[in-house]
FIKOLZA-1660 file (N, C-alpha, C; in steps of 0.1 Angstrom, whole numbers, plus 5000, padded with zeros to 4 digits):
% residues 141
   i   px   py   pz ch aa at
   1 4860 5410 5007  A  M  N
   1 4851 5401 5013  A  M CA
   1 4855 5400 5028  A  M  C
   2 4845 5400 5036  A  S  N
   2 4848 5400 5051  A  S CA
   2 4849 5385 5056  A  S  C
   3 4856 5384 5067  A  F  N
   3 4858 5371 5072  A  F CA
   3 4845 5363 5076  A  F  C
   4 4836 5370 5083  A  P  N
   4 4823 5363 5087  A  P CA
   4 4815 5358 5075  A  P  C
   5 4816 5366 5064  A  L  N
   5 4809 5361 5051  A  L CA
   5 4816 5349 5046  A  L  C
   6 4829 5348 5047  A  L  N
   6 4836 5337 5042  A  L CA
   6 4833 5324 5049  A  L  C
   7 4831 5325 5062  A  L  N
   7 4828 5314 5071  A  L CA
   7 4814 5309 5069  A  L  C
   8 4805 5317 5063  A  R  N
   8 4791 5313 5060  A  R CA
   8 4790 5303 5048  A  R  C
   9 4800 5302 5040  A  R  N
   9 4799 5294 5028  A  R CA
   9 4801 5279 5032  A  R  C
  10 4793 5270 5026  A  P  N
  10 4795 5256 5030  A  P CA
  10 4808 5249 5026  A  P  C
  11 4814 5255 5015  A  V  N
  11 4826 5249 5010  A  V CA
  11 4837 5250 5020  A  V  C
  12 4837 5262 5027  A  V  N
  12 4848 5264 5038  A  V CA
  12 4846 5254 5049  A  V  C
  13 4834 5251 5053  A  W  N
  13 4832 5241 5063  A  W CA
  13 4835 5227 5059  A  W  C
  14 4832 5224 5046  A  L  N
  14 4836 5211 5041  A  L CA
  14 4851 5209 5041  A  L  C
  15 4858 5220 5037  A  V  N
  15 4873 5219 5037  A  V CA
  15 4878 5217 5051  A  V  C
  16 4873 5225 5060  A  I  N
  16 4877 5224 5074  A  I CA
  16 4875 5209 5079  A  I  C
  17 4863 5204 5077  A  C  N
  17 4860 5190 5081  A  C CA
  17 4869 5180 5074  A  C  C
  18 4872 5182 5062  A  E  N
  18 4882 5173 5054  A  E CA
  18 4896 5174 5061  A  E  C
  19 4900 5185 5064  A  V  N
  19 4914 5187 5070  A  V CA
  19 4914 5180 5084  A  V  C
  20 4903 5182 5092  A  L  N
  20 4903 5175 5105  A  L CA
  20 4902 5160 5103  A  L  C
  21 4895 5155 5093  A  L  N
  21 4894 5141 5091  A  L CA
  21 4907 5135 5087  A  L  C
  22 4914 5141 5078  A  I  N
  22 4927 5137 5074  A  I CA
  22 4937 5137 5085  A  I  C
  23 4937 5148 5093  A  A  N
  23 4946 5149 5104  A  A CA
  23 4943 5138 5115  A  A  C
  24 4930 5135 5117  A  G  N
  24 4927 5124 5126  A  G CA
  24 4932 5110 5121  A  G  C
  25 4930 5108 5108  A  L  N
  25 4935 5095 5102  A  L CA
  25 4950 5095 5103  A  L  C
  26 4957 5106 5101  A  G  N
  26 4971 5106 5102  A  G CA
  26 4976 5103 5116  A  G  C
  27 4969 5109 5126  A  V  N
  27 4973 5106 5140  A  V CA
  27 4970 5092 5144  A  V  C
  28 4959 5086 5139  A  A  N
  28 4956 5072 5142  A  A CA
  28 4967 5063 5135  A  A  C
  29 4970 5066 5123  A  A  N
  29 4980 5058 5116  A  A CA
  29 4994 5059 5123  A  A  C
  30 4998 5071 5127  A  W  N
  30 5010 5072 5134  A  W CA
  30 5010 5064 5147  A  W  C
  31 4999 5065 5155  A  H  N
  31 4998 5058 5167  A  H CA
  31 4999 5042 5165  A  H  C
  32 4993 5037 5155  A  I  N
  32 4993 5023 5152  A  I CA
  32 5008 5019 5148  A  I  C
  33 5014 5028 5139  A  W  N
  33 5027 5025 5135  A  W CA
  33 5037 5025 5146  A  W  C
  34 5036 5034 5155  A  V  N
  34 5045 5035 5167  A  V CA
  34 5043 5023 5176  A  V  C
  35 5030 5020 5178  A  G  N
  35 5027 5008 5186  A  G CA
  35 5033 4995 5181  A  G  C
  36 5033 4994 5168  A  R  N
  36 5038 4981 5162  A  R CA
  36 5053 4981 5163  A  R  C
  37 5060 4993 5162  A  Q  N
  37 5074 4994 5163  A  Q CA
  37 5079 4990 5176  A  Q  C
  38 5072 4994 5187  A  T  N
  38 5077 4991 5200  A  T CA
  38 5073 4977 5204  A  T  C
  39 5063 4972 5199  A  A  N
  39 5058 4958 5202  A  A CA
  39 5067 4947 5195  A  A  C
  40 5073 4951 5184  A  A  N
  40 5080 4941 5176  A  A CA
  40 5092 4935 5183  A  A  C
  41 5101 4944 5190  A  P  N
  41 5112 4938 5197  A  P CA
  41 5108 4929 5209  A  P  C
  42 5097 4933 5215  A  A  N
  42 5093 4925 5226  A  A CA
  42 5088 4911 5222  A  A  C
  43 5081 4911 5210  A  A  N
  43 5076 4898 5205  A  A CA
  43 5088 4890 5199  A  A  C
  44 5098 4896 5195  A  A  N
  44 5109 4889 5189  A  A CA
  44 5118 4882 5199  A  A  C
  45 5118 4887 5211  A  A  N
  45 5126 4881 5222  A  A CA
  45 5120 4868 5227  A  A  C
  46 5127 4857 5226  A  P  N
  46 5121 4845 5231  A  P CA
  46 5120 4844 5246  A  P  C
  47 5109 4840 5251  A  S  N
  47 5108 4838 5265  A  S CA
  47 5109 4823 5269  A  S  C
  48 5117 4820 5279  A  P  N
  48 5119 4806 5283  A  P CA
  48 5105 4800 5288  A  P  C
  49 5102 4789 5282  A  V  N
  49 5090 4782 5286  A  V CA
  49 5095 4768 5291  A  V  C
  50 5091 4764 5302  A  G  N
  50 5095 4751 5307  A  G CA
  50 5108 4752 5315  A  G  C
  51 5113 4740 5319  A  P  N
  51 5126 4740 5327  A  P CA
  51 5138 4745 5319  A  P  C
  52 5148 4750 5327  A  A  N
  52 5160 4755 5320  A  A CA
  52 5167 4743 5314  A  A  C
  53 5174 4745 5303  A  P  N
  53 5182 4734 5296  A  P CA
  53 5194 4730 5305  A  P  C
  54 5197 4717 5304  A  R  N
  54 5209 4712 5311  A  R CA
  54 5222 4718 5305  A  R  C
  55 5231 4720 5314  A  R  N
  55 5244 4725 5309  A  R CA
  55 5253 4713 5304  A  R  C
  56 5260 4716 5294  A  A  N
  56 5269 4706 5288  A  A CA
  56 5281 4704 5297  A  A  C
  57 5287 4693 5297  A  P  N
  57 5299 4690 5305  A  P CA
  57 5311 4699 5300  A  P  C
  58 5320 4703 5309  A  L  N
  58 5330 4712 5306  A  L CA
  58 5343 4705 5301  A  L  C
  59 5341 4694 5294  A  G  N
  59 5353 4687 5289  A  G CA
  59 5359 4694 5276  A  G  C
  60 5370 4688 5271  A  P  N
  60 5376 4694 5260  A  P CA
  60 5368 4691 5247  A  P  C
  61 5367 4701 5238  A  T  N
  61 5361 4699 5225  A  T CA
  61 5370 4703 5214  A  T  C
  62 5368 4698 5202  A  P  N
  62 5377 4702 5191  A  P CA
  62 5375 4717 5189  A  P  C
  63 5386 4723 5184  A  F  N
  63 5387 4737 5181  A  F CA
  63 5376 4742 5172  A  F  C
  64 5368 4752 5176  A  G  N
  64 5357 4757 5167  A  G CA
  64 5344 4749 5168  A  G  C
  65 5344 4738 5174  A  A  N
  65 5331 4730 5174  A  A CA
  65 5323 4735 5186  A  A  C
  66 5310 4737 5185  A  P  N
  66 5303 4741 5196  A  P CA
  66 5301 4730 5206  A  P  C
  67 5299 4733 5218  A  R  N
  67 5297 4723 5228  A  R CA
  67 5283 4717 5227  A  R  C
  68 5282 4705 5229  A  P  N
  68 5268 4699 5228  A  P CA
  68 5259 4705 5238  A  P  C
  69 5247 4708 5234  A  G  N
  69 5237 4713 5243  A  G CA
  69 5237 4728 5243  A  G  C
  70 5247 4735 5237  A  T  N
  70 5247 4749 5237  A  T CA
  70 5241 4754 5224  A  T  C
  71 5234 4765 5224  A  P  N
  71 5228 4770 5211  A  P CA
  71 5239 4776 5203  A  P  C
  72 5238 4775 5189  A  S  N
  72 5248 4781 5181  A  S CA
  72 5247 4796 5181  A  S  C
  73 5257 4803 5178  A  A  N
  73 5258 4817 5179  A  A CA
  73 5249 4824 5169  A  A  C
  74 5247 4818 5157  A  T  N
  74 5239 4824 5147  A  T CA
  74 5229 4814 5142  A  T  C
  75 5217 4814 5148  A  P  N
  75 5207 4804 5144  A  P CA
  75 5201 4808 5130  A  P  C
  76 5198 4798 5123  A  G  N
  76 5193 4800 5109  A  G CA
  76 5178 4805 5110  A  G  C
  77 5174 4812 5099  A  P  N
  77 5160 4817 5100  A  P CA
  77 5150 4806 5099  A  P  C
  78 5140 4807 5107  A  A  N
  78 5129 4797 5107  A  A CA
  78 5120 4800 5096  A  A  C
  79 5116 4789 5089  A  Q  N
  79 5106 4791 5078  A  Q CA
  79 5092 4792 5084  A  Q  C
  80 5084 4801 5079  A  A  N
  80 5071 4803 5083  A  A CA
  80 5062 4791 5079  A  A  C
  81 5053 4786 5087  A  P  N
  81 5045 4775 5083  A  P CA
  81 5036 4778 5072  A  P  C
  82 5035 4769 5063  A  G  N
  82 5026 4770 5052  A  G CA
  82 5030 4779 5041  A  G  C
  83 5042 4784 5041  A  L  N
  83 5047 4793 5031  A  L CA
  83 5057 4786 5022  A  L  C
  84 5054 4786 5009  A  R  N
  84 5063 4779 4999  A  R CA
  84 5072 4789 4994  A  R  C
  85 5085 4786 4994  A  T  N
  85 5095 4796 4989  A  T CA
  85 5104 4790 4978  A  T  C
  86 5100 4778 4972  A  D  N
  86 5109 4772 4962  A  D CA
  86 5108 4781 4950  A  D  C
  87 5119 4782 4942  A  P  N
  87 5119 4791 4930  A  P CA
  87 5109 4788 4919  A  P  C
  88 5106 4775 4917  A  A  N
  88 5097 4772 4907  A  A CA
  88 5083 4777 4910  A  A  C
  89 5079 4775 4923  A  F  N
  89 5065 4779 4927  A  F CA
  89 5064 4795 4926  A  F  C
  90 5075 4802 4931  A  L  N
  90 5075 4816 4930  A  L CA
  90 5075 4821 4916  A  L  C
  91 5082 4815 4907  A  A  N
  91 5082 4819 4893  A  A CA
  91 5068 4817 4887  A  A  C
  92 5061 4806 4890  A  R  N
  92 5048 4804 4885  A  R CA
  92 5038 4815 4890  A  R  C
  93 5039 4818 4903  A  Q  N
  93 5031 4828 4909  A  Q CA
  93 5033 4842 4903  A  Q  C
  94 5046 4845 4901  A  M  N
  94 5049 4858 4895  A  M CA
  94 5044 4859 4881  A  M  C
  95 5046 4848 4873  A  N  N
  95 5041 4848 4859  A  N CA
  95 5026 4850 4859  A  N  C
  96 5019 4843 4868  A  E  N
  96 5004 4845 4868  A  E CA
  96 5000 4859 4872  A  E  C
  97 5007 4864 4882  A  L  N
  97 5005 4878 4886  A  L CA
  97 5007 4888 4875  A  L  C
  98 5018 4886 4868  A  N  N
  98 5021 4895 4857  A  N CA
  98 5011 4894 4846  A  N  C
  99 5006 4882 4843  A  R  N
  99 4996 4880 4833  A  R CA
  99 4983 4887 4837  A  R  C
 100 4979 4886 4849  A  V  N
 100 4967 4892 4854  A  V CA
 100 4969 4908 4854  A  V  C
 101 4980 4912 4858  A  E  N
 101 4983 4927 4858  A  E CA
 101 4983 4932 4843  A  E  C
 102 4988 4925 4834  A  A  N
 102 4988 4929 4820  A  A CA
 102 4974 4930 4815  A  A  C
 103 4966 4920 4818  A  T  N
 103 4952 4920 4814  A  T CA
 103 4944 4932 4820  A  T  C
 104 4947 4935 4832  A  F  N
 104 4940 4946 4839  A  F CA
 104 4945 4959 4833  A  F  C
 105 4957 4960 4830  A  E  N
 105 4963 4972 4824  A  E CA
 105 4957 4975 4810  A  E  C
 106 4955 4964 4802  A  N  N
 106 4949 4965 4789  A  N CA
 106 4935 4969 4790  A  N  C
 107 4928 4964 4800  A  L  N
 107 4914 4968 4802  A  L CA
 107 4913 4983 4806  A  L  C
 108 4922 4988 4815  A  E  N
 108 4922 5002 4818  A  E CA
 108 4925 5011 4806  A  E  C
 109 4934 5007 4798  A  W  N
 109 4937 5015 4786  A  W CA
 109 4925 5015 4776  A  W  C
 110 4918 5004 4775  A  R  N
 110 4906 5003 4766  A  R CA
 110 4895 5012 4772  A  R  C
 111 4893 5012 4785  A  V  N
 111 4883 5021 4791  A  V CA
 111 4887 5036 4789  A  V  C
 112 4900 5039 4791  A  T  N
 112 4904 5053 4790  A  T CA
 112 4903 5057 4775  A  T  C
 113 4906 5049 4766  A  R  N
 113 4905 5052 4751  A  R CA
 113 4890 5054 4748  A  R  C
 114 4881 5046 4754  A  A  N
 114 4867 5048 4751  A  A CA
 114 4861 5061 4757  A  A  C
 115 4866 5065 4768  A  V  N
 115 4862 5077 4774  A  V CA
 115 4867 5089 4766  A  V  C
 116 4880 5088 4761  A  V  N
 116 4885 5099 4753  A  V CA
 116 4877 5100 4740  A  V  C
 117 4874 5089 4734  A  D  N
 117 4866 5089 4721  A  D CA
 117 4853 5095 4724  A  D  C
 118 4846 5091 4735  A  A  N
 118 4833 5097 4738  A  A CA
 118 4833 5112 4740  A  A  C
 119 4844 5117 4747  A  I  N
 119 4845 5131 4749  A  I CA
 119 4847 5138 4735  A  I  C
 120 4856 5132 4727  A  Q  N
 120 4859 5138 4714  A  Q CA
 120 4846 5138 4705  A  Q  C
 121 4838 5127 4705  A  Y  N
 121 4826 5127 4698  A  Y CA
 121 4816 5138 4703  A  Y  C
 122 4815 5139 4716  A  Y  N
 122 4806 5149 4722  A  Y CA
 122 4810 5163 4718  A  Y  C
 123 4823 5166 4718  A  V  N
 123 4828 5179 4715  A  V CA
 123 4825 5182 4700  A  V  C
 124 4828 5172 4691  A  D  N
 124 4826 5174 4677  A  D CA
 124 4812 5175 4673  A  D  C
 125 4803 5167 4679  A  S  N
 125 4789 5166 4675  A  S CA
 125 4780 5176 4682  A  S  C
 126 4783 5180 4694  A  V  N
 126 4774 5188 4702  A  V CA
 126 4780 5202 4705  A  V  C
 127 4791 5203 4710  A  V  N
 127 4797 5216 4714  A  V CA
 127 4801 5225 4702  A  V  C
 128 4809 5219 4693  A  L  N
 128 4813 5228 4682  A  L CA
 128 4802 5232 4673  A  L  C
 129 4792 5224 4669  A  P  N
 129 4781 5229 4661  A  P CA
 129 4773 5240 4669  A  P  C
 130 4771 5239 4682  A  S  N
 130 4765 5250 4689  A  S CA
 130 4772 5263 4689  A  S  C
 131 4785 5262 4690  A  I  N
 131 4794 5274 4690  A  I CA
 131 4793 5280 4676  A  I  C
 132 4794 5272 4665  A  E  N
 132 4794 5277 4652  A  E CA
 132 4780 5283 4649  A  E  C
 133 4769 5278 4653  A  R  N
 133 4756 5284 4651  A  R CA
 133 4755 5298 4658  A  R  C
 134 4761 5298 4670  A  T  N
 134 4761 5311 4678  A  T CA
 134 4769 5321 4671  A  T  C
 135 4781 5317 4666  A  E  N
 135 4790 5327 4659  A  E CA
 135 4783 5332 4646  A  E  C
 136 4776 5322 4638  A  R  N
 136 4770 5326 4626  A  R CA
 136 4758 5336 4629  A  R  C
 137 4751 5334 4640  A  A  N
 137 4740 5343 4644  A  A CA
 137 4745 5357 4647  A  A  C
 138 4757 5357 4654  A  K  N
 138 4763 5370 4658  A  K CA
 138 4768 5377 4645  A  K  C
 139 4773 5370 4636  A  A  N
 139 4779 5376 4624  A  A CA
 139 4768 5381 4615  A  A  C
 140 4756 5374 4615  A  A  N
 140 4745 5378 4606  A  A CA
 140 4738 5391 4611  A  A  C
 141 4740 5395 4624  A  R  N
 141 4734 5407 4629  A  R CA
 141 4740 5419 4624  A  R  C
% end
C-alpha cells in the first residue's frame, strides 16, 4: 500500500486529530500545573499589611520563654474557615460515603450481570441456532 493512499483514509485523519487534541490537552494541563506550582510559594509568604509591630523591650526573660511581642518560631497551623475536622463528624461522613459507594458498586454489578445475561441469551437464542442451521444445510448437500 502506498503512503498517499494511506493518507486518504478518514481513520488516519481521525487518529491524527485525536493525537493532536490529546497533546494540546497535555500541554495545557502542564502549563496550569507549573503555573500553580510557582504561584503557591508566593501566595504562602505573608505580606505585611499595616504598620510594623512594636519591638519588645530588651529586658531579661526566663530561659526558653519567648519575648513578648515576638512571633513564635513554629506557628501552629491555622484552621480553614467552615471546615469541621472533629473525629465524630469525619467518621459519620466516611460511613455515609462508604454506604453510598457500596450501593453504587452493587448497582454497577447488577447492570454488568444484566448485560452479560443479555449477551448470553442472544448468543444462545440467535447466533448458535443460525450457525447450526447453516452447518446442517452444508452437511445435507
